[in-house]
N, C-alpha and C positions, 0 to 999 in steps of 0.2 A: 761628694756627689749627694747635691739635694733630690730632693722627690722620695716618695716610696710606693711598692708593687705591693696591689693587693690579689686576694683572692679573687677571682672573677667570679661579680656580685652574684648572687646564687640566689633563692627561693628555698627557704623550707616548706613544702606544700603538709607532711604529715608528717608526725612519728610513728613510730608503733612497739610494744614490745616484744611482742612473737610474729615470724612471719615463715613461712615455708611454700617456697617456693623458684623458679628461674625468672627474675626478673626479665622483661617481657623488650627491655633492647637489647638484655643479653642473646635472646630467641630470633629481634627484628635479624641482629646481625647474623645469624646462623651460627651463631659456634657451636652451638650443641652437637648440629651436623658434620662437623672436623671432628671431634674429639677422639676419637678412634682413630685419627691423621697424628692428633699434638694435643696436649693441653699445658702446653708453657713449658714441661720441665727443663731444667737444668738453663731457663734463661733469667736472665737478674733486672729489672728492672729498680730505676732510682725514681721514690717517689719525692719531689720539692714539693712542701705545702704547709700544713698548718699541725704534721708530728701524725702520728695514730691511736688508737685504742690497740695497745699492745695485746692487750688481756680479751679483744675478742672474742667468741667463740668459735666466729666465721673466719678468726684470718695464722689461727692455729696452727704453725710446722709454716708457713709464710715468709715472715720476717726474719732475714737472717741477720740483719744489724741496723745500725741509723744512728744519726750525729744531730747534733741539735744548732743550728747556728744561729739564735734567737736570743734577747735576753730573759726570757720565760726560762722558770726555775733557776734565779740567778745566775746564767746563762752557762750552765753546766752540759759540759758538751754528748754527754751520756743519759741525756735524758730526755727523751723527743716521745713524750706523753702526747694525746693531744687534746688542746680542751675548746678545741674550737665548733671538730666538726666534720667540716670540710675534707680533712687529710683522708680520715678516714672514711667517710664515704667511698673518695676517688680510689682507695684503696679496697676495698669491698667489689669496686666493681671492675676491677685488671684484676685478682684474684684471690675472691671469697672461695670457699671449700664447698666439696663436695661432697657434706657430709649428713646430708636429709636431716637438715634440719634451717634455717635462718634462710640467708642467699648464695647462690653462687654465682662467682665473677667468671669472664669472658676467656679467662687462663689459668684457669685452679689449681693447679701446679707448678705456676711460675713462681721462684723466689722477688720477693720483695726488700730494696734498703729505703729505708724511712729519714729524708734526708729533711730537717722538719727549719725551714728558710723563713715562714710566715709564724707571728707570734699568734697567742690566745684573742686579739683582734683581728684576725684573718691579713695582718698587713710587717710590710717586713723591708730592709734597707734595703739595696740593689746589690751593697757590698755582701749580704746575708747569701743573698740568690748567689751569685758569682761565687761565690766560695765553696756552694754546696753543687754547682756544674764542676769544678776543680775536681771536688771529692768524690764526685759519681766517675771521673775519666780516672781516676786515679784505682778506681776500685772494679778498674776492666768491666761496669754495666755493661750490659747488652742495648738498655731503651733507657733516653730519660722523658718521664711526665711531667708537665708543666700547665698546669690550670690556675697560674697568676697572669697576671698582667699587670700595664701601666700604658700613663702617652707619653712615655720619654723611652728612646733612640741611644743610649747608654751605651758606648762601646765597647768598652769592657765588659760589659753581659753580654754582646754581640760575638764579642772575637773567644770571648769561653766556649760562646756555643760551636764558633764558628773547629774551635781544637776537639770539641765533641765528634764533631759530624767526621772530623778527619782523622779518629780512631776507629770509624765504621760504626759509632754509637747514634742509634736513631731519636732525635729528638722533636718529642711531641707534643701540639702546644694549642691551646683555646684561641678559638679565632678572636676571643674579647663577645661581651656585649650588652655592645654601644650602637646596636645597630638601628635604625630608624623604618624599617620594613618596605623599602625601597633599595631594590637592586641598583639601580645607578648612581647612590650617595655609595660613597667610600668612609670606613671608621673604621681608623686603624690600632692596635694596640700590641705592645710589644712584649713577649719576643714573637706571640704569633704571627707577628706579619714580616721578620725575618723570613729572607728565601729559603733559606736553611734548616728551616725547621719543616715540621710536616704538620702543618696549620690544618684546626678541626675545627667547621661550624657545625651547627645545630639544628634537628630538626626535632619533628615532636613524633607519637607513636604511631602517628600515623602519614606517618612520613613527608609530611609536608613542615615546608622548612619556618624554622624559630622568626617570631618577630625581631627580637632582640638579638639575635645572629649577627654580629659584622657582615657586612659584606667588603671586600676589592678583590686585588688581580693575585693576590698570594693562598687565599683556601685552596686546600688539596683536597679536598673531602669532609661529606658531613657524615655526623652517627647522630643516635637516640641524646634527645640533650633535656626532653621537659619529661616531669612524673618519673625521674629512676629510682628507685628502689635499691639500695642499699645499705650496709651497714651504717654506723653512725655511734656516738660513744654511750661510756658505763653500756656494753653488750646487745644496746638497741637496734632498730633502725631505722632509717627515715628516707623519705621521697622530699627527693630535688630539683629545682629544672636552673640549668645553666650550661654553655658552650662547657662549663668545668666537668660539669656531668657528658658533656658528648667526648670528653678526651681520652677517656680512661678505658672508653670503649675501643678507640684502637690501638692504643694504649696493648692492651692486653691482646687485641687481635695480632700485632706488631710481632708478639711473642709468639703466638700460631703458629705465622707464615713462615718467622725467620728458619723455623725448625721442619718446617714444609716443604722450605723451598732450598731450603741446605739438604735435606737429604734427597731430591730429585734433581739435583745439580751435581749433586755429591763432590763438594768442596762448600766452601764458604764464604758466601754473597757480600756484596762489599754497600755502602750503605745507601747508596745510585742503583742498585740491582735490585735492595729489596725495596725503595720502594718502587721501580716501579713494579714488585710483585704485589706491593697493596693496588695501587690502584689499577693493574688489573681483574682487584677482587673490590671492582666500584661498580654500583646501576645509576643510569642519570637518572634524574626525576624530570626532570625539561627548565629548571630553573639554568638561570645565568650560570656560566662559572665562576662570578664576581659569589657565586650565592653557593654553591656545591659544589664547587674546584669538578674536580673528575666525576664527581657524583656519590653518590653513599653507600657504606660499607659493607656490603654483601659476601661474606666467607666463600660462600659455594658457590659464585659468578664462574668460576672457570669450569666446572663442571654441569654446570647449566648449558651453559654453552654449546659443552663436547655432545650435551644431551640430544640442541635444534642442528644441529650439522652434521650427526651420525648418517650415514651415508642414503637409511628408509627415511630417516625424518625427511632429509633433503627429497629424496622421491616425490614423496606424498605432496608438499611443498609447491613439486613441478605441476603433479598432476593436477592440484588446485587450480592450479594460477593458466 
C-alpha cells in the first residue's frame, strides 16, 4: 500500500503559555447552552491523530487509554505521546475539562481513547490508520474522530470505516484543506469523501466559509475551523486553523447529542438516526450544499425553532402579515 496519510495541513497562528476562556468556536456552536442536559459523560471518542500530551492539565481524567501504531518511540504500542501538537489540539477541542483555567472543550466529560496513527512529522502509513480504526471498533468506542486525509481511495480503509459504522460508531472526518474558494469545483480527500463518514467543512468565527475548505457533494456540515484556541504541547495552548480544527467540534457535539437523543427517545439510537439528530441541529448559512452540506453546527437549533413556532409567536407573525 503505497502513499501516506497526513494531518490535514494546518496553520499554527499563535502559541500561549496560559489562557482562561471558553474558546469562541465552542461558544459559537452553542455547546455551553446544552451542558445542563449533557457534558458527554460516559461517551468514548477515539481520536486517530498524532497522539496526545497526556500530562496536559486541561486533559486530566479524560484520557482513558491509548495505543501507538506508528514508528515513534521505536514502535512501542504503550507510548502515545504527541510530538507534533496536532492531536493534542484536537483533544482539547473535544474534551478540555471545565477546571476554571485554560480552555474547555465541547464535551468536557467525554472519555478519550488516544490512537496514535500519525508520527511526529504528522504523517502515517495507511496500515497504521486502518489498524487504528479496527482497534477503536474492538474497544467499542462511540465515536471515531479523524482530522487527517490523503488523496488516495484505499479500499481497506473504506472497509474498516464501513465496519465501524455497521457497529453504530459515528465516524467524523475533516473534509480537507485543498479548497480553492470556488463552490463549483470539487476537491477530494479521503476518508472525508466517503459517504459513510460525517464530513466536516470549515467556517471562520464570523461563520463565513473558509477559503481552504474542500467543496464536494459529500460535505455534511460545517463548524468553526479558523483561529481555534486549544491545548498544545508541553501544557501550553495554541491557535490553529484548518478543517482539522472544525472536525473535533462535531465529534464533541455528537457526544452531547447521543446522550440527549437517547434519553429523549428512551432507547439507543442507530448511527443513521444519530446522524439525523445532528442534521436537525444545523442552520443554513446560504452557501451551496457542496460548501456547507446541511449547514452550520448549532446545538440549540431545535429550541430556537420551538420558540419561533410557539402558538403565541405564530399569532404575532400572522398579525404582522
